[in-house]
C-alpha positions, 0 to 999 in steps of 0.5 A: 647141904647148907642154905646156899644149896637150897632156894629161899622161901619168901613172902612177897609184899607190895614193897618188899619181901620177907624171908620165910626159909633162909637161902641165897636165891629164889627160882624164876617162875618163868625161866627157872633160873636162880635169882640171888636175893641181892638181885631180886627186883621183880615179883608178883604179890598175887601169884607169890612168885619171882621173876629174873627180869622185867620182861619175864614179869610182864610176859607172865602178867599178860598170860591171863589176858 
């Protein structure tokens, strides 16, 4: 198995992310779909999780309200 078969582990910051464990994708915390690192645009610094779309990020953020 190579790094393209396993999700990456990232450290999400306010202006970007740092790769902790190599891989080519992460998994959306809401939908479970893989997101390539090149396409990753939405994440939560507080929750340390990624989202496939802005709509899913908003949905997750409003769960606590």
